[in-house]
C-alpha positions in Angstrom: -12.8 15.5 35.2 -14.1 15.3 38.6 -16.6 12.5 39.6 -19.7 14.3 38.7 -18.5 15.4 35.2 -17.0 11.9 34.7 -20.5 10.4 35.3 -22.0 12.8 32.8 -19.3 11.8 30.4 -20.3 8.0 30.9 -24.0 8.7 30.2 -23.9 11.5 27.6 -25.3 11.1 24.1 -22.2 9.6 22.7 -22.7 7.6 19.7 -19.8 6.3 17.8 -20.1 5.1 14.3 -17.3 3.3 12.8 -18.0 2.8 9.2 -14.6 1.2 7.9 -14.2 1.0 4.1 -11.6 -1.4 2.6 -10.2 -0.3 -0.9 -8.4 -3.0 -2.8 -6.1 -2.7 -5.7 -5.6 -5.7 -7.9 -2.7 -7.7 -6.6 -3.1 -6.5 -3.1 -4.7 -8.7 -0.6 -7.9 -7.6 1.1 -7.2 -5.8 4.2 -8.9 -7.0 7.3 -11.4 -4.6 8.7 -9.9 -4.7 12.2 -6.4 -4.2 11.0 -6.9 -0.4 11.5 -8.9 0.6 14.6 -9.8 3.9 16.4 -10.1 3.9 20.1 -11.4 6.7 22.6 -9.5 7.5 25.8 -10.5 9.7 28.6 -8.5 12.9 29.0 -9.4 16.1 31.0 -12.5 17.5 29.7 -12.9 15.2 26.7 -11.5 12.3 25.0 -8.5 11.5 22.8 -8.8 9.4 19.6 -5.9 6.8 19.1 -5.4 4.9 15.9 -3.7 1.6 15.7 -2.5 -0.1 12.3 -1.4 -3.8 12.5 -0.3 -3.8 8.9 3.3 -3.6 7.9 2.5 -0.7 5.4 1.2 2.7 6.2 -2.3 3.6 5.8 -4.3 6.8 5.1 -7.2 7.4 7.4 -10.0 9.8 6.5 -12.0 10.6 9.6 -15.0 13.0 10.0 -16.6 13.8 13.5 -20.1 15.3 14.1 -19.5 17.2 17.3 -21.9 18.6 20.0 -20.5 21.2 22.3 -17.0 19.9 21.5 -14.0 21.0 19.6 -11.3 19.1 17.9 -7.5 19.7 18.0 -7.3 18.8 14.2 -8.9 19.7 11.2 -12.4 18.2 10.8 -12.7 16.3 8.5 -9.1 14.9 9.3 -6.8 13.1 6.7 -3.7 11.5 8.2 -1.2 8.7 7.6 -0.6 6.2 10.2 2.8 4.1 9.9 2.9 0.6 9.6 2.8 -1.3 12.8 2.1 1.6 14.9 -0.3 3.4 17.3 -0.6 7.2 17.4 -2.9 9.9 18.9 -4.8 11.4 16.0 -7.0 14.0 17.6 -8.2 15.3 21.0 -11.8 16.3 21.3 -12.6 18.8 24.1 -15.8 20.0 25.8 -16.5 23.7 25.3 -19.0 24.2 28.1 -19.0 21.5 30.8 -22.4 22.5 32.1 -24.2 21.7 28.9 -24.8 18.4 27.2 -22.1 17.3 24.8 -21.3 14.3 22.5 -19.9 13.1 19.3 -20.2 10.6 16.6 -17.6 9.8 13.8 -17.1 7.7 10.9 -13.8 6.9 9.1 -12.3 5.1 6.1 -8.7 3.7 5.7 -6.9 2.3 2.6 -3.4 1.2 2.0 -0.5 3.6 1.5 0.2 7.2 2.2 -1.4 9.8 -0.1 1.5 12.2 0.7 4.1 9.8 -0.5 6.4 11.4 -3.2 8.5 9.1 -5.4 12.4 9.9 -5.3 12.6 10.6 -9.1 16.5 10.4 -8.8 16.5 6.8 -7.9 18.1 4.5 -10.5 16.4 1.1 -10.2 18.4 -2.1 -10.6 17.0 -4.5 -13.1 15.0 -7.3 -11.5 16.9 -10.2 -12.5 20.4 -11.7 -11.9 23.5 -10.2 -12.7 24.7 -10.9 -16.2 21.4 -12.1 -17.4 19.6 -10.6 -20.4 15.9 -10.2 -20.7 13.6 -8.5 -23.2 11.0 -6.0 -22.2 7.9 -7.2 -24.0 5.6 -4.7 -22.7 6.5 -1.0 -21.8 5.0 2.0 -20.5 1.6 2.6 -22.2 1.8 -1.0 -23.7 -1.1 -1.7 -25.9 -2.2 -5.1 -24.2 -2.7 -4.0 -20.5 -0.7 -1.1 -19.6 -3.1 1.8 -19.6 -4.8 4.1 -17.2 -3.5 4.0 -13.8 -1.4 1.0 -14.9 0.3 2.8 -17.7 3.7 2.9 -16.0 4.1 -0.7 -15.8 6.8 -3.3 -17.3 6.8 -6.8 -18.6 10.0 -8.6 -18.6 10.0 -12.0 -20.7 11.2 -14.6 -18.4 10.9 -18.3 -18.4 9.0 -19.9 -15.5 11.3 -20.4 -12.7 13.7 -17.4 -13.3 15.2 -15.8 -10.2 13.6 -12.5 -9.6 15.7 -9.9 -7.6 14.5 -6.8 -5.8 15.1 -3.4 -7.8 15.1 -1.4 -4.7 15.6 -1.7 -0.9 12.6 -1.9 1.3 10.3 -3.9 3.5 8.2 -6.7 2.2 4.7 -5.8 3.1 2.6 -8.2 1.1 3.0 -11.7 -0.7 1.0 -14.3 -2.5 2.1 -17.6 -3.8 -0.9 -20.0 -3.6 -2.1 -19.8 -7.1 -0.9 -22.3 -10.0 -2.8 -21.0 -13.1 -2.9 -18.2 -15.4 -4.6 -17.1 -18.7 -6.1 -14.3 -20.8 -9.4 -14.7 -19.4 -10.5 -11.8 -17.0 -11.2 -14.2 -14.3 -7.6 -14.5 -13.6 -7.2 -10.9 -12.9 -7.0 -11.5 -8.9 -5.2 -14.7 -9.2 -1.5 -13.6 -9.6 1.3 -14.5 -7.1 3.5 -11.4 -6.3 5.5 -9.7 -3.9 5.2 -6.2 -2.7 8.0 -4.0 -1.1 7.6 -0.7 0.5 10.2 1.8 -0.3 11.5 4.6 2.2 9.6 7.2 0.2 6.3 5.7 0.8 5.8 4.0 -2.8 5.5 0.3 -3.3 7.3 -1.9 -5.9 5.2 -5.0 -6.9 6.7 -8.1 -8.8 3.8 -10.1 -10.1 3.0 -13.4 -11.9 5.3 -15.5 -9.8 5.1 -19.2 -9.9 3.4 -21.2 -7.4 5.3 -21.3 -4.1 7.7 -18.8 -5.9 8.2 -16.4 -3.1 11.4 -16.7 -1.1 11.0 -13.6 1.3 8.7 -13.1 4.3 6.3 -10.3 5.3 8.1 -7.7 7.5 11.5 -8.8 6.0 13.9 -5.9 5.2 15.3 -6.3 1.7 18.3 -4.6 0.0 18.5 -4.0 -3.7 19.7 -7.1 -5.4 18.2 -9.6 -3.1 16.3 -12.7 -4.5 12.7 -12.4 -3.7 11.2 -15.1 -5.8 10.8 -17.0 -9.1 8.9 -15.9 -12.2 5.8 -17.8 -13.5 2.7 -17.3 -15.4 0.0 -16.9 -12.7 -2.9 -14.4 -13.0 -3.9 -12.4 -16.1 -1.3 -13.4 -18.5 -0.7 -14.7 -22.3 2.7 -16.3 -21.0 5.3 -16.4 -18.5 6.9 -13.1 -17.6 7.6 -10.7 -14.7 5.2 -7.7 -14.3 6.9 -4.9 -12.5 5.4 -1.7 -11.3 6.0 1.0 -8.8 2.9 2.3 -7.1 1.7 5.5 -5.1 -1.5 5.7 -3.1 -4.3 8.0 -4.3 -6.9 9.9 -2.2 -10.0 7.7 -1.6 -8.1 4.5 -2.0 -6.4 2.6 -4.9 -3.0 3.3 -6.6 -1.4 5.0 -9.5 1.6 3.7 -11.2 4.8 5.8 -11.1 7.5 6.0 -13.9 10.8 5.0 -12.9 14.3 4.7 -14.5 16.9 1.7 -14.4 20.7 1.8 -14.0 22.1 0.1 -17.0 25.5 0.1 -18.7 24.1 3.1 -20.8 23.4 5.0 -17.6 20.1 5.6 -15.7 17.6 5.4 -18.5 13.8 4.9 -19.2 13.5 1.3 -20.6 12.1 0.9 -24.2 9.5 -1.7 -25.2 11.2 -4.5 -27.2 14.6 -3.9 -26.0 16.8 -6.2 -24.3 18.6 -5.3 -21.1 21.4 -6.9 -19.1 21.6 -6.7 -15.2 25.1 -5.7 -13.7 
């Protein structure tokens, strides 16, 4: 831009409305509103929008722009995914007629995970406990107590408090919680479970929940192989007794998650686990 046009750019009717909506799923921490930001940078005859994500997990951004005498290089509304710990240019907004007034305003929401993630259904997960140990599956898929709706593909392994918990699949630790000490069947305990959340390379998450107080042995940002110890089981949160709650999650449009059915590697092959059966890790 020449100086005259740049001055016009500086005093144009430019109103930026950044309405960030944070969506939370039970077990995930509340995202900080400033963990995902969108900044404007001057380019020739317009501005570029850059998004920054300080979280270790990807986020989905939905942005809608109200443009006056401007065009966008991307679809409007825009739906895009930003990788964890990254910054990317997500759109360029160019002035159509530099002799006329121009401006923009935009709003956006962001939420955890990629809505474009596709689970690798060929994956055989490792049982989440020590090799040689046996544990009973107290509640399986579509379990009557709490595995319904978007949580229907969850698994509850019977474990005494303090049992070592191992990762079922490789990934990156993106969330942990270990400050809670109590649990019970009252709904007030729903958001008081300790857990570890691991991001997989296909964009899905595994969550290991109800760990004991101070029962997390990994850190956020740590790369994990399948079969690494990640914590110790407990009875925190919404529980009727000590156990390990395991679920694989995929982000859904608008925020929140749905559970994904997975299979496990056992001595009988890669199978879907059955409720009330006992399984041995190997």
